[in-house]
N, C-alpha and C positions, 0 to 999 in steps of 0.2 A: 263658651268652650275654654278652656285652660288643660295649655299643654304643662305633662311634668319632665318628674325627670329620666322614666321607662315610660310612660302611660299618659293618658290622654281625660282630667275630667270630665267628664257632663250631666246635667241633670236629666231628671227622669224621668221620660215623655210617655205616650200613651205608645212610641213604636219599637221602647224598649221595656214596657214595660211587665210583661210575660216572662220576658228573660229575666231579669227584677225578684220576680215573686220567685220562682224555681232559686235564684240565687239564696232566697234567704230560707230555701226549706231545707238549706240544709243544716240552719244551725236551728232554724225553728220551724218543726211541722210539723203543719194544720195552723201557717199565725197567718193572725186575721187581718193580713196586708191580700189575703186572696181574693178580699170581697175586693171588685172594680170600686162599684160605690163610700165604699167605705176609704180606702184610699184616696179617693179621690176630692173629699169629702175634707181627710186630714192637712195632708195634704194641702194640691189644688186649688181648695174652694178657701183653705184659710190664707193661703200666700194671696187670694185676691182679694178677700179684705182686710191683711196687714198692707195694704199698699204696697207689697214689694215687688218692682218691675225684672227687678233680675235675674230671679232667679223662684222654686219652687220649693226650697228649701232640703230638699233628696239631689243627693248628690249618686254617681257611680264613680268608677274608679275602672278606665279601658286599658290592658291591656292584652298584647296580640290578641285582638278583636274580641277578649271572650270579659264581663266582669270580674274583677280580682277584689273591691270592694264594697262596699256603703256603707252613703249614713248619709242619717234619717233625721231631720228638724221640722216643728212647725212649728213657720213665721208666724210670731207676732209683732203686734200692736204693743211695747211697755208705755207706762205710764212713768216716766226720772222723773225727780227732782223738778215737777215745772214741768216739763217736755215730753212730748208725744215721740221714739223713736221707737224702727218698729228693728225690731233682733230677731229672737229664736229660739224656742222648747225643744236642744235637743231630747229624741227622743232611743234611736239605736244604731248602734254598728258594728260590721260586723268585716272578716280579710280571711281570704287562705289566709293558713297560714303556712301554706308552699310560696305566698308571696309576703316576704315579712317586710314594714313600711309604709304598707299602702294604707290601712286603715286610719295614720296619720299623717298623713295627708291630707286627708280626707277632716278631718279632723280640723288644723293647720286653715283648710279653706272653711272652715263655717265659722272658727274665729276669726280670722281676715271678713271676711261678710259679714258677720255681727255684729254690731260694739257694742250686743248686749246678750250674752248667749248662757241660757238658765238648763237646765237638769232637773229630774225630778226620779228617786230613789236608784240613785246610780250604783253600781255595785264600789269595792273598792282599787278595784284593776284599774276604773273608771277614773276615780279619786287621782288617782296616779299620776295618771298620762291628762289629764286639762289642768293639775296643778304642775306639770313641770313648762305649760306650754304659754297661760296668759294666770295671771293673781287671781283665785281660785274662792270664793267665802262658801263651805258648809258647814251645812246643818242642820239637826234636827226639827223637826217642825213637829208642835204638840198637836197630841186624837184625844179628844173630846168625844161622852160617852153618855148616853142616857137609857135605862132600863124599862120596861114595859112592861115587860114576865121574868120575873128571875127565872124561875124555872125554867124555861127556856134558853136563858142569859145562861144558864150554869151548863146548858146543853154543849155551848160555843166557845165555851172555857177547856184547856187543855190539864190544869192541876187545877184540885178545888182540898177542901178542908170544914174545916168546923165551923167557921170561921166567914167560907165565902158566901151563902146563901144569905148570908143572913148580911151582909154583908148588899151583897146586889138589892139588896126589897126595901132598902134605904134611898130615901128615896125625900128632896127636896124643892119641889116645881111646887110652888104655892099658882092657886085660881088664876081662870084671866083677872083681871083688871077690870071692870066693867068700866066701858064707854071702847073694849077690844074688840075689833072682829077680825076673819081671815076669806081671804080672799079666790081661790084658785086660777087662775090669767091662762092665758094662753099666747101672749107678746109682750113685748114689756115698750111702756107709751115715753112718751114727755116726762109727765115723772117722775117715770126710771132715771131716766136718763139723768137732770135735775139735780136726780139727788146725787148719782154716782155720782158727775163732775163734781159737786159740793167735799164728797165725800174722796178724790182722790187723791186730791193735795197733802192729806195726811198720811200718807206712806212716802215712802224716799225710794221704791223701787213694787209695782206692783202691772201683773197684767195685765190693758184698757178693757176694765169692763163695759165697756160703752154697750148700747141696746143692742147695739147693729150683733158686734159680739154674742152677745147671752144668744138671739136669737139664733145665732150660727152654733153655736156651744152646744146649742137643749132644746131648741126649739126644731132645729134642724137637722139630730143627729141623726143618721141614717139608719141604725140598729136599734136603742135604749131610747129607751121614752124613760125621760124627766117629766115632772112635776114641781110647776113653780105656781107660789103664790106671797100673795104681798098682804104684809099685817097691819091693819091702823091701831096707829093709840093716839088716845089725844091728841099726845103731843112730838107726832109722823108715823111716819111709813117703814116697816121693813118689808125685804126680798128675798126667799127663801128658794130652793134647792136643791130637792133633794131623790133619789133613786130606791128601791124596791126590789133588792134581793134578795132570789129564793137562794137557798139551803140547798146544792143537791145533794138528794138521800138521804135527807131529813124533811122535818112538820112544818122550819126555821125557816122564817126569814127577817132580813137587814134592815133599816133605810141607814143609806149612805149620802151626809146630808152633803152636796159639793160646796155650795153659793148661802153666806149671811149674811146679804147687806139694808146695813146702815149703819143710823151713829149707836155708840156703843150703849148713852144711856136710856136709849130707846131698843137693841135689844134684849136689857137687861129687860125689860115686861113682853113686847116684843115674842119673845120665847116659847113660856107658857101657853102663849095662842098653838102656838102649827106644833108644841107637845098633845093637847086636849086635843087639837082634832086628830092628830095622830095614834091618838090610847086608844080606842078603838079596831083598832085591825088586826089586832093581829101579832104586831110587832116582836121578837125578843127583845131588839136595844137601837138604837139610831150611833153614829157616830160622827165623828167630822178630825178631819184636817186642814191645818190653822198653820201661818207662820207668827200671820199677826197678835202679839202680850196685848193687844186695847181689846181686840173682837174676842178675843176667847177670854181673856180677862170680864169683861163682857155676859157670853157664858155660860161660863165658873158662878160666875152673880146666882146667872137664873138659874143653876139648880142642874145643871149638868157638871163634868169629870174630868180629871184628868186620866186618861188609863195610867195607871200604874202595873208592870211589870215583875209579879215580886212568887214566887212559891203560894201557890191559892189560888192563886190573881191569875190567868195568863190568858186574855180575852182572847180571843183571835182576831186575826185582819182580812185575813185572803180568804173566802166561801166555791169564792167559786172551782175549783170545786175544794173542799172544806181544808184546811191543809196552815201545817204548825210553821210559821216563823222567826227565827231571830229574830226579826223584824218585826217591832210592834208598832211603831211612828214612820211616816214617813222620812227620808232629806233631800233636803231642795240643797243647792247648787247658782248661786251664778257667777256671772266672768261681764268680769268688766273693765273698754277698750282704756288704755292710764291715760287717757284724756274727759272721760266723763267720776273717775275717781276721787276723793274728796275720802274727812276721818267721819259725815254724814252717811259715807256708803255702806259702811262696814257693820254696820248697826241693823241686824240681820231681825231683827222681831219687827223692827217696822217697817219688813218687806206686807209686801200681803197677796203672799198664794194658797192653795185648795189646793181639792182631791179632783179637783173641775179640771187643774193645768196640766198642760201633758197630755199623755198618757198612758195617768195613772189611772185614769174609769176611763177601760176597756173591755170587749167584748171578749174571753176568757177562761177556757177555750172557741173558740170560733168552727163553724162546719162547714163546709162546702159543698 
């Protein structure tokens, strides 16, 4: 418990969960946190996984016995320049307009407790606040896509012209090489763990995608069903994670790739195996958001393409429901305690963040 100027900052718990959900309903009706199982998974079990003994990442500002503001963050173990550091992905904050400043105090509390604080999809308002509090790297990550059905993909664009369908029909995915195969998996084993330990030192900053993290994030998800696979090649193996998303009120489905984990030169060989496996599923296209230049470069070499938005080529990003959004890619940010900073920290193309991080791949909307 932390006493602030005119109120008290406390962690969310079973005792105040219902009141916190009612408070959130003022800002986001029918929000996913109404599902207690989902809330417990995203905030409480993640804190246990990260080894956070101090808090579960979500704070309430209590004033006159009632909630005046809430700040929500997923406690996360990050791999940063060869070290494991517990920080958080900040997901939401809301405060009563009649009680100004309470939300800012909760953000200060998050920064005080988290040597690494990351966000994804933040608004300009959030950027204005966070950049004033601590040095903050804010950037846009690449979005890659690959088409399975050009006609279906065309239906999911917001503008088109004579050249659009012809472009969507272009494919540069080679046939899988001899000696490659794909195996669906329901666990992340020691081979995966060994691969991740070798890979993680390549990145200046990433969520620590250990086997236990991957099991929590994808296999233990309380609502979504993810598919996970191991692609073997002659020179090594790669792991992919994805989810099928039905576009409401249309016959179309898209593949949301959340993870592509492997050596870049092996990713180039392995991705055609995944593409071949998914090709007969009747999907429109697949996309993948990633901040790492080496991973993106490998997938482009394998045949994926960066999403470039222009007149005649405006591929949708949001599908539940299908809706236009000026942001066709995802922005990410990270803030480090001053003691962690050095010039290498600002090479954001050497981070490794994906749509699977934080709260970008959550049920929306959710009905109870």
